[in-house]
TORGUNU-7170 format. One record per atom (N, C-alpha, C): residue number from 1; atom name; x, y, z; residue in one letter. Coordinates in steps of 0.05 Angstrom, whole numbers. Last residue first. Layout:
BEGIN
+-----+------+--------+--------+--------+------+
|  nr | atom |      u |      v |      w | rest |
+-----+------+--------+--------+--------+------+
| NUM |   CA |      X |      Y |      Z |    A |
...
+-----+------+--------+--------+--------+------+
This chain:
BEGIN
+-----+------+--------+--------+--------+------+
|  nr | atom |      u |      v |      w | rest |
+-----+------+--------+--------+--------+------+
| 139 |    N |   -384 |   -240 |    594 |    A |
| 139 |   CA |   -390 |   -220 |    573 |    A |
| 139 |    C |   -419 |   -218 |    567 |    A |
| 138 |    N |   -369 |   -243 |    662 |    A |
| 138 |   CA |   -383 |   -256 |    640 |    A |
| 138 |    C |   -389 |   -234 |    620 |    A |
| 137 |    N |   -306 |   -237 |    694 |    A |
| 137 |   CA |   -331 |   -224 |    685 |    A |
| 137 |    C |   -343 |   -239 |    662 |    A |
| 136 |    N |   -254 |   -254 |    707 |    G |
| 136 |   CA |   -275 |   -252 |    727 |    G |
| 136 |    C |   -301 |   -239 |    719 |    G |
| 135 |    N |   -221 |   -224 |    653 |    G |
| 135 |   CA |   -218 |   -237 |    679 |    G |
| 135 |    C |   -242 |   -232 |    697 |    G |
| 134 |    N |   -230 |   -238 |    589 |    I |
| 134 |   CA |   -238 |   -218 |    609 |    I |
| 134 |    C |   -239 |   -231 |    636 |    I |
| 133 |    N |   -196 |   -247 |    530 |    N |
| 133 |   CA |   -201 |   -258 |    557 |    N |
| 133 |    C |   -207 |   -235 |    576 |    N |
| 132 |    N |   -193 |   -263 |    463 |    V |
| 132 |   CA |   -200 |   -243 |    482 |    V |
| 132 |    C |   -208 |   -256 |    508 |    V |
| 131 |    N |   -151 |   -274 |    408 |    M |
| 131 |   CA |   -163 |   -286 |    431 |    M |
| 131 |    C |   -169 |   -263 |    451 |    M |
| 130 |    N |   -149 |   -272 |    338 |    W |
| 130 |   CA |   -150 |   -257 |    362 |    W |
| 130 |    C |   -163 |   -274 |    384 |    W |
| 129 |    N |   -116 |   -281 |    277 |    H |
| 129 |   CA |   -130 |   -294 |    299 |    H |
| 129 |    C |   -127 |   -279 |    325 |    H |
| 128 |    N |   -127 |   -254 |    215 |    I |
| 128 |   CA |   -111 |   -251 |    239 |    I |
| 128 |    C |   -128 |   -263 |    262 |    I |
| 127 |    N |   -157 |   -252 |    169 |    G |
| 127 |   CA |   -149 |   -278 |    178 |    G |
| 127 |    C |   -130 |   -277 |    203 |    G |
| 126 |    N |   -177 |   -204 |    156 |    W |
| 126 |   CA |   -152 |   -211 |    143 |    W |
| 126 |    C |   -142 |   -238 |    153 |    W |
| 125 |    N |   -222 |   -198 |    188 |    R |
| 125 |   CA |   -226 |   -200 |    159 |    R |
| 125 |    C |   -201 |   -206 |    144 |    R |
| 124 |    N |   -203 |   -239 |    246 |    D |
| 124 |   CA |   -213 |   -215 |    233 |    D |
| 124 |    C |   -214 |   -218 |    202 |    D |
| 123 |    N |   -227 |   -292 |    282 |    D |
| 123 |   CA |   -208 |   -286 |    261 |    D |
| 123 |    C |   -219 |   -261 |    247 |    D |
| 122 |    N |   -235 |   -299 |    352 |    V |
| 122 |   CA |   -245 |   -289 |    327 |    V |
| 122 |    C |   -222 |   -286 |    308 |    V |
| 121 |    N |   -255 |   -326 |    414 |    Q |
| 121 |   CA |   -236 |   -326 |    393 |    Q |
| 121 |    C |   -249 |   -317 |    367 |    Q |
| 120 |    N |   -264 |   -312 |    485 |    G |
| 120 |   CA |   -274 |   -317 |    458 |    G |
| 120 |    C |   -251 |   -315 |    438 |    G |
| 119 |    N |   -284 |   -313 |    553 |    F |
| 119 |   CA |   -263 |   -318 |    533 |    F |
| 119 |    C |   -277 |   -322 |    506 |    F |
| 118 |    N |   -288 |   -293 |    620 |    S |
| 118 |   CA |   -301 |   -294 |    594 |    S |
| 118 |    C |   -279 |   -296 |    573 |    S |
| 117 |    N |   -268 |   -339 |    674 |    D |
| 117 |   CA |   -266 |   -314 |    658 |    D |
| 117 |    C |   -284 |   -316 |    634 |    D |
| 116 |    N |   -275 |   -391 |    692 |    G |
| 116 |   CA |   -289 |   -369 |    706 |    G |
| 116 |    C |   -287 |   -342 |    692 |    G |
| 115 |    N |   -257 |   -435 |    666 |    W |
| 115 |   CA |   -239 |   -424 |    687 |    W |
| 115 |    C |   -251 |   -399 |    700 |    W |
| 114 |    N |   -296 |   -445 |    626 |    P |
| 114 |   CA |   -295 |   -462 |    650 |    P |
| 114 |    C |   -277 |   -451 |    672 |    P |
| 113 |    N |   -321 |   -378 |    608 |    A |
| 113 |   CA |   -305 |   -402 |    603 |    A |
| 113 |    C |   -304 |   -419 |    629 |    A |
| 112 |    N |   -373 |   -340 |    583 |    Q |
| 112 |   CA |   -360 |   -350 |    607 |    Q |
| 112 |    C |   -346 |   -377 |    601 |    Q |
| 111 |    N |   -357 |   -314 |    517 |    A |
| 111 |   CA |   -376 |   -324 |    537 |    A |
| 111 |    C |   -359 |   -335 |    561 |    A |
| 110 |    N |   -353 |   -299 |    452 |    L |
| 110 |   CA |   -344 |   -289 |    478 |    L |
| 110 |    C |   -364 |   -296 |    499 |    L |
| 109 |    N |   -352 |   -357 |    410 |    P |
| 109 |   CA |   -365 |   -333 |    420 |    P |
| 109 |    C |   -354 |   -325 |    447 |    P |
| 108 |    N |   -303 |   -377 |    369 |    L |
| 108 |   CA |   -313 |   -383 |    395 |    L |
| 108 |    C |   -325 |   -358 |    407 |    L |
| 107 |    N |   -298 |   -355 |    319 |    N |
| 107 |   CA |   -292 |   -383 |    322 |    N |
| 107 |    C |   -303 |   -394 |    349 |    N |
| 106 |    N |   -325 |   -309 |    277 |    V |
| 106 |   CA |   -323 |   -316 |    305 |    V |
| 106 |    C |   -319 |   -346 |    307 |    V |
| 105 |    N |   -293 |   -278 |    224 |    Q |
| 105 |   CA |   -307 |   -302 |    233 |    Q |
| 105 |    C |   -303 |   -307 |    263 |    Q |
| 104 |    N |   -305 |   -215 |    193 |    G |
| 104 |   CA |   -288 |   -237 |    199 |    G |
| 104 |    C |   -305 |   -262 |    207 |    G |
| 103 |    N |   -339 |   -173 |    188 |    G |
| 103 |   CA |   -326 |   -182 |    164 |    G |
| 103 |    C |   -307 |   -205 |    168 |    G |
| 102 |    N |   -329 |   -161 |    255 |    E |
| 102 |   CA |   -343 |   -150 |    231 |    E |
| 102 |    C |   -327 |   -158 |    206 |    E |
| 101 |    N |   -296 |   -177 |    296 |    A |
| 101 |   CA |   -313 |   -198 |    283 |    A |
| 101 |    C |   -326 |   -188 |    258 |    A |
| 100 |    N |   -276 |   -131 |    316 |    L |
| 100 |   CA |   -258 |   -149 |    302 |    L |
| 100 |    C |   -273 |   -170 |    286 |    L |
|  99 |    N |   -322 |   -112 |    343 |    A |
|  99 |   CA |   -311 |    -97 |    320 |    A |
|  99 |    C |   -292 |   -115 |    304 |    A |
|  98 |    N |   -327 |   -150 |    384 |    A |
|  98 |   CA |   -349 |   -147 |    365 |    A |
|  98 |    C |   -338 |   -132 |    340 |    A |
|  97 |    N |   -279 |   -141 |    412 |    F |
|  97 |   CA |   -285 |   -168 |    401 |    F |
|  97 |    C |   -306 |   -165 |    379 |    F |
|  96 |    N |   -286 |    -88 |    428 |    W |
|  96 |   CA |   -264 |    -95 |    410 |    W |
|  96 |    C |   -270 |   -122 |    397 |    W |
|  95 |    N |   -329 |    -95 |    464 |    G |
|  95 |   CA |   -332 |    -78 |    440 |    G |
|  95 |    C |   -311 |    -84 |    420 |    G |
|  94 |    N |   -304 |   -126 |    503 |    T |
|  94 |   CA |   -327 |   -137 |    489 |    T |
|  94 |    C |   -332 |   -121 |    463 |    T |
|  93 |    N |   -265 |    -90 |    521 |    L |
|  93 |   CA |   -257 |   -114 |    508 |    L |
|  93 |    C |   -280 |   -127 |    492 |    L |
|  92 |    N |   -298 |    -48 |    543 |    R |
|  92 |   CA |   -279 |    -43 |    522 |    R |
|  92 |    C |   -272 |    -68 |    506 |    R |
|  91 |    N |   -326 |    -77 |    583 |    E |
|  91 |   CA |   -340 |    -63 |    562 |    E |
|  91 |    C |   -322 |    -58 |    538 |    E |
|  90 |    N |   -283 |    -98 |    616 |    S |
|  90 |   CA |   -303 |   -115 |    603 |    S |
|  90 |    C |   -316 |   -101 |    579 |    S |
|  89 |    N |   -247 |    -75 |    649 |    D |
|  89 |   CA |   -242 |    -72 |    620 |    D |
|  89 |    C |   -263 |    -87 |    603 |    D |
|  88 |    N |   -261 |    -91 |    700 |    D |
|  88 |   CA |   -262 |    -62 |    693 |    D |
|  88 |    C |   -259 |    -57 |    664 |    D |
|  87 |    N |   -248 |   -145 |    699 |    A |
|  87 |   CA |   -276 |   -137 |    697 |    A |
|  87 |    C |   -279 |   -107 |    691 |    A |
|  86 |    N |   -186 |   -143 |    660 |    D |
|  86 |   CA |   -204 |   -153 |    682 |    D |
|  86 |    C |   -232 |   -141 |    678 |    D |
|  85 |    N |   -157 |   -169 |    599 |    G |
|  85 |   CA |   -161 |   -149 |    620 |    G |
|  85 |    C |   -178 |   -161 |    641 |    G |
|  84 |    N |   -127 |   -181 |    536 |    F |
|  84 |   CA |   -137 |   -190 |    561 |    F |
|  84 |    C |   -138 |   -167 |    581 |    F |
|  83 |    N |   -117 |   -207 |    473 |    L |
|  83 |   CA |   -125 |   -183 |    487 |    L |
|  83 |    C |   -136 |   -192 |    514 |    L |
|  82 |    N |    -69 |   -237 |    432 |    S |
|  82 |   CA |    -86 |   -240 |    456 |    S |
|  82 |    C |    -91 |   -212 |    468 |    S |
|  81 |    N |    -61 |   -265 |    369 |    L |
|  81 |   CA |    -58 |   -241 |    385 |    L |
|  81 |    C |    -78 |   -243 |    408 |    L |
|  80 |    N |    -27 |   -319 |    342 |    S |
|  80 |   CA |    -51 |   -310 |    355 |    S |
|  80 |    C |    -45 |   -285 |    371 |    S |
|  79 |    N |      2 |   -348 |    285 |    I |
|  79 |   CA |      4 |   -328 |    306 |    I |
|  79 |    C |    -24 |   -322 |    316 |    I |
|  78 |    N |      1 |   -378 |    241 |    A |
|  78 |   CA |      9 |   -392 |    265 |    A |
|  78 |    C |     11 |   -373 |    289 |    A |
|  77 |    N |    -36 |   -383 |    186 |    N |
|  77 |   CA |    -30 |   -363 |    206 |    N |
|  77 |    C |    -24 |   -378 |    232 |    N |
|  76 |    N |    -10 |   -415 |    130 |    E |
|  76 |   CA |    -27 |   -417 |    153 |    E |
|  76 |    C |    -18 |   -397 |    174 |    E |
|  75 |    N |     26 |   -393 |     92 |    G |
|  75 |   CA |      1 |   -405 |     84 |    G |
|  75 |    C |    -19 |   -407 |    106 |    G |
|  74 |    N |     59 |   -330 |     93 |    E |
|  74 |   CA |     56 |   -357 |    105 |    E |
|  74 |    C |     28 |   -368 |     97 |    E |
|  73 |    N |     76 |   -300 |     32 |    L |
|  73 |   CA |     62 |   -299 |     58 |    L |
|  73 |    C |     59 |   -327 |     68 |    L |
|  72 |    N |    139 |   -293 |     -2 |    P |
|  72 |   CA |    114 |   -306 |      3 |    P |
|  72 |    C |    102 |   -300 |     31 |    P |
|  71 |    N |    164 |   -241 |    -39 |    V |
|  71 |   CA |    166 |   -253 |    -12 |    V |
|  71 |    C |    140 |   -266 |     -6 |    V |
|  70 |    N |    153 |   -216 |    -86 |    A |
|  70 |   CA |    172 |   -238 |    -87 |    A |
|  70 |    C |    175 |   -253 |    -60 |    A |
|  69 |    N |    119 |   -174 |    -72 |    D |
|  69 |   CA |    108 |   -198 |    -86 |    D |
|  69 |    C |    127 |   -221 |    -86 |    D |
|  68 |    N |    132 |   -151 |     -5 |    P |
|  68 |   CA |    137 |   -150 |    -34 |    P |
|  68 |    C |    126 |   -176 |    -47 |    P |
|  67 |    N |     81 |   -141 |     43 |    R |
|  67 |   CA |    104 |   -158 |     34 |    R |
|  67 |    C |    107 |   -154 |      4 |    R |
|  66 |    N |     67 |    -84 |     76 |    D |
|  66 |   CA |     59 |   -100 |     53 |    D |
|  66 |    C |     84 |   -115 |     44 |    D |
|  65 |    N |     65 |    -85 |    149 |    A |
|  65 |   CA |     77 |    -78 |    123 |    A |
|  65 |    C |     65 |    -95 |    101 |    A |
|  64 |    N |     59 |    -62 |    217 |    A |
|  64 |   CA |     51 |    -78 |    194 |    A |
|  64 |    C |     65 |    -68 |    169 |    A |
|  63 |    N |     48 |    -61 |    288 |    M |
|  63 |   CA |     64 |    -53 |    265 |    M |
|  63 |    C |     56 |    -72 |    242 |    M |
|  62 |    N |     14 |    -37 |    345 |    L |
|  62 |   CA |     14 |    -56 |    322 |    L |
|  62 |    C |     32 |    -44 |    301 |    L |
|  61 |    N |      6 |    -30 |    413 |    V |
|  61 |   CA |     22 |    -22 |    389 |    V |
|  61 |    C |     21 |    -45 |    369 |    V |
|  60 |    N |    -33 |     -3 |    466 |    L |
|  60 |   CA |    -28 |    -24 |    447 |    L |
|  60 |    C |    -12 |    -13 |    424 |    L |
|  59 |    N |    -47 |     39 |    500 |    G |
|  59 |   CA |    -20 |     27 |    503 |    G |
|  59 |    C |    -15 |      3 |    484 |    G |
|  58 |    N |    -93 |     64 |    491 |    H |
|  58 |   CA |    -94 |     44 |    513 |    H |
|  58 |    C |    -67 |     29 |    515 |    H |
|  57 |    N |    -89 |     95 |    446 |    P |
|  57 |   CA |    -90 |    109 |    471 |    P |
|  57 |    C |    -89 |     90 |    495 |    P |
|  56 |    N |    -40 |     60 |    404 |    T |
|  56 |   CA |    -67 |     67 |    413 |    T |
|  56 |    C |    -67 |     81 |    439 |    T |
|  55 |    N |     -2 |     64 |    346 |    A |
|  55 |   CA |     -1 |     65 |    376 |    A |
|  55 |    C |    -28 |     75 |    385 |    A |
|  54 |    N |     16 |     33 |    289 |    L |
|  54 |   CA |     -7 |     43 |    303 |    L |
|  54 |    C |     -2 |     41 |    333 |    L |
|  53 |    N |     52 |     35 |    228 |    H |
|  53 |   CA |     53 |     35 |    257 |    H |
|  53 |    C |     27 |     46 |    268 |    H |
|  52 |    N |     85 |      6 |    172 |    G |
|  52 |   CA |     62 |     19 |    184 |    G |
|  52 |    C |     62 |     16 |    214 |    G |
|  51 |    N |    131 |      5 |    120 |    H |
|  51 |   CA |    127 |      3 |    149 |    H |
|  51 |    C |    103 |     19 |    157 |    H |
|  50 |    N |    119 |      2 |     67 |    M |
|  50 |   CA |    144 |    -11 |     76 |    M |
|  50 |    C |    143 |    -15 |    107 |    M |
|  49 |    N |     63 |     -4 |     28 |    V |
|  49 |   CA |     73 |      4 |     54 |    V |
|  49 |    C |     97 |    -12 |     62 |    V |
|  48 |    N |     70 |     11 |    -42 |    K |
|  48 |   CA |     63 |     -6 |    -20 |    K |
|  48 |    C |     75 |      4 |      6 |    K |
|  47 |    N |     89 |     42 |    -83 |    G |
|  47 |   CA |     67 |     53 |    -67 |    G |
|  47 |    C |     58 |     35 |    -44 |    G |
|  46 |    N |    127 |     10 |   -108 |    G |
|  46 |   CA |    136 |     34 |    -93 |    G |
|  46 |    C |    114 |     45 |    -75 |    G |
|  45 |    N |    117 |    -33 |   -141 |    E |
|  45 |   CA |    113 |    -36 |   -112 |    E |
|  45 |    C |    120 |    -12 |    -95 |    E |
|  44 |    N |    123 |    -17 |   -195 |    D |
|  44 |   CA |    103 |    -37 |   -187 |    D |
|  44 |    C |     97 |    -37 |   -157 |    D |
|  43 |    N |    166 |     20 |   -199 |    D |
|  43 |   CA |    138 |     28 |   -207 |    D |
|  43 |    C |    117 |      9 |   -196 |    D |
|  42 |    N |    207 |      7 |   -140 |    G |
|  42 |   CA |    202 |     13 |   -169 |    G |
|  42 |    C |    173 |     21 |   -174 |    G |
|  41 |    N |    226 |     -7 |    -89 |    G |
|  41 |   CA |    200 |    -17 |    -99 |    G |
|  41 |    C |    194 |    -12 |   -128 |    G |
|  40 |    N |    256 |     52 |    -60 |    M |
|  40 |   CA |    254 |     24 |    -65 |    M |
|  40 |    C |    228 |     17 |    -78 |    M |
|  39 |    N |    264 |    102 |    -37 |    G |
|  39 |   CA |    277 |     96 |    -63 |    G |
|  39 |    C |    276 |     67 |    -70 |    G |
|  38 |    N |    233 |    111 |      6 |    Y |
|  38 |   CA |    261 |    104 |     12 |    Y |
|  38 |    C |    275 |     95 |    -14 |    Y |
|  37 |    N |    185 |    120 |    -15 |    Q |
|  37 |   CA |    196 |    142 |      1 |    Q |
|  37 |    C |    225 |    136 |      9 |    Q |
|  36 |    N |    173 |     71 |    -38 |    A |
|  36 |   CA |    182 |     93 |    -55 |    A |
|  36 |    C |    195 |    115 |    -39 |    A |
|  35 |    N |    152 |     43 |      4 |    Y |
|  35 |   CA |    178 |     35 |     -6 |    Y |
|  35 |    C |    190 |     58 |    -23 |    Y |
|  34 |    N |    121 |     88 |     52 |    T |
|  34 |   CA |    121 |     71 |     28 |    T |
|  34 |    C |    150 |     63 |     21 |    T |
|  33 |    N |     97 |     90 |    117 |    V |
|  33 |   CA |    118 |     98 |     99 |    V |
|  33 |    C |    119 |     78 |     76 |    V |
|  32 |    N |     43 |    110 |    159 |    C |
|  32 |   CA |     54 |     91 |    140 |    C |
|  32 |    C |     76 |    105 |    123 |    C |
|  31 |    N |      7 |    110 |    220 |    T |
|  31 |   CA |     26 |    123 |    203 |    T |
|  31 |    C |     38 |    102 |    184 |    T |
|  30 |    N |    -58 |    114 |    250 |    P |
|  30 |   CA |    -36 |     99 |    238 |    P |
|  30 |    C |    -18 |    117 |    221 |    P |
|  29 |    N |    -79 |    137 |    311 |    E |
|  29 |   CA |    -75 |    146 |    283 |    E |
|  29 |    C |    -52 |    130 |    271 |    E |
|  28 |    N |   -127 |    113 |    360 |    G |
|  28 |   CA |   -101 |    120 |    350 |    G |
|  28 |    C |   -101 |    127 |    320 |    G |
|  27 |    N |   -171 |     55 |    368 |    G |
|  27 |   CA |   -163 |     83 |    370 |    G |
|  27 |    C |   -135 |     88 |    360 |    G |
|  26 |    N |   -188 |      3 |    359 |    F |
|  26 |   CA |   -173 |      8 |    383 |    F |
|  26 |    C |   -166 |     38 |    388 |    F |
|  25 |    N |   -221 |      6 |    312 |    V |
|  25 |   CA |   -227 |    -12 |    334 |    V |
|  25 |    C |   -214 |     -2 |    360 |    V |
|  24 |    N |   -197 |     42 |    278 |    S |
|  24 |   CA |   -226 |     46 |    284 |    S |
|  24 |    C |   -235 |     29 |    307 |    S |
|  23 |    N |   -147 |     20 |    276 |    A |
|  23 |   CA |   -150 |     46 |    289 |    A |
|  23 |    C |   -179 |     51 |    295 |    A |
|  22 |    N |   -159 |    -26 |    245 |    Y |
|  22 |   CA |   -150 |    -29 |    273 |    Y |
|  22 |    C |   -152 |     -3 |    289 |    Y |
|  21 |    N |   -171 |      1 |    196 |    F |
|  21 |   CA |   -191 |    -15 |    210 |    F |
|  21 |    C |   -184 |    -18 |    240 |    F |
|  20 |    N |   -122 |     23 |    184 |    D |
|  20 |   CA |   -145 |     41 |    188 |    D |
|  20 |    C |   -167 |     27 |    203 |    D |
|  19 |    N |    -92 |    -24 |    179 |    L |
|  19 |   CA |    -86 |     -6 |    201 |    L |
|  19 |    C |   -108 |     14 |    206 |    L |
|  18 |    N |   -118 |    -45 |    132 |    A |
|  18 |   CA |   -118 |    -60 |    157 |    A |
|  18 |    C |   -113 |    -41 |    181 |    A |
|  17 |    N |   -108 |     -5 |     94 |    E |
|  17 |   CA |   -135 |    -12 |    100 |    E |
|  17 |    C |   -137 |    -26 |    127 |    E |
|  16 |    N |    -51 |     -8 |     93 |    R |
|  16 |   CA |    -65 |     17 |    100 |    R |
|  16 |    C |    -94 |     11 |    109 |    R |
|  15 |    N |    -43 |    -63 |     77 |    T |
|  15 |   CA |    -34 |    -53 |    103 |    T |
|  15 |    C |    -49 |    -27 |    111 |    T |
|  14 |    N |    -52 |    -90 |     31 |    E |
|  14 |   CA |    -75 |    -83 |     47 |    E |
|  14 |    C |    -68 |    -70 |     74 |    E |
|  13 |    N |    -12 |   -116 |      1 |    S |
|  13 |   CA |    -24 |    -91 |    -10 |    S |
|  13 |    C |    -49 |    -83 |      5 |    S |
|  12 |    N |    -14 |   -166 |     39 |    R |
|  12 |   CA |     -8 |   -164 |     10 |    R |
|  12 |    C |    -24 |   -140 |      0 |    R |
|  11 |    N |     18 |   -163 |    104 |    F |
|  11 |   CA |     -5 |   -163 |     85 |    F |
|  11 |    C |      5 |   -162 |     57 |    F |
|  10 |    N |     39 |   -179 |    169 |    A |
|  10 |   CA |     45 |   -178 |    140 |    A |
|  10 |    C |     20 |   -180 |    124 |    A |
|   9 |    N |     51 |   -147 |    232 |    L |
|   9 |   CA |     34 |   -162 |    214 |    L |
|   9 |    C |     42 |   -158 |    185 |    L |
|   8 |    N |     82 |   -153 |    289 |    Y |
|   8 |   CA |     87 |   -141 |    263 |    Y |
|   8 |    C |     73 |   -158 |    242 |    Y |
|   7 |    N |     73 |   -141 |    358 |    P |
|   7 |   CA |     65 |   -156 |    334 |    P |
|   7 |    C |     71 |   -139 |    309 |    P |
|   6 |    N |    128 |   -129 |    401 |    T |
|   6 |   CA |    106 |   -117 |    386 |    T |
|   6 |    C |     98 |   -135 |    362 |    T |
|   5 |    N |    158 |   -124 |    461 |    L |
|   5 |   CA |    151 |   -144 |    440 |    L |
|   5 |    C |    126 |   -133 |    427 |    L |
|   4 |    N |    209 |    -81 |    487 |    Q |
|   4 |   CA |    181 |    -88 |    482 |    Q |
|   4 |    C |    179 |   -109 |    461 |    Q |
|   3 |    N |    251 |    -56 |    538 |    V |
|   3 |   CA |    248 |    -74 |    515 |    V |
|   3 |    C |    219 |    -81 |    512 |    V |
|   2 |    N |    254 |     12 |    558 |    T |
|   2 |   CA |    245 |    -15 |    563 |    T |
|   2 |    C |    243 |    -31 |    537 |    T |
|   1 |    N |    309 |     56 |    563 |    M |
|   1 |   CA |    285 |     47 |    548 |    M |
|   1 |    C |    279 |     18 |    555 |    M |
+-----+------+--------+--------+--------+------+
């Protein structure tokens, strides 16, 4: 088996909604397991997602969970997720950028960058920071 690095996102009772949104953007079917399914969480947190997983038809993998109330979420998001491809991926990446921007905030519109690629930055509706780079193609 090949070693992989996979983003694991943390939410506060919004994991199902977030993974459903990411599935609508990237494709795939999210799966979720609750704390209660493993005898954890009690009445207050048993219905929260202990582990969520989304594998897309394009090879992307996202994992996510609802943090228990006792575990703080980081105040500032220090993580950026990067999507990149070449001119053949331009239409797909441009569509993903637009979909991630719905309900979020475009910080840098997807446009030709000084290095010749198209590049843009967007924070999705949960504040997750995405960078999109399309090699050799103007969006």
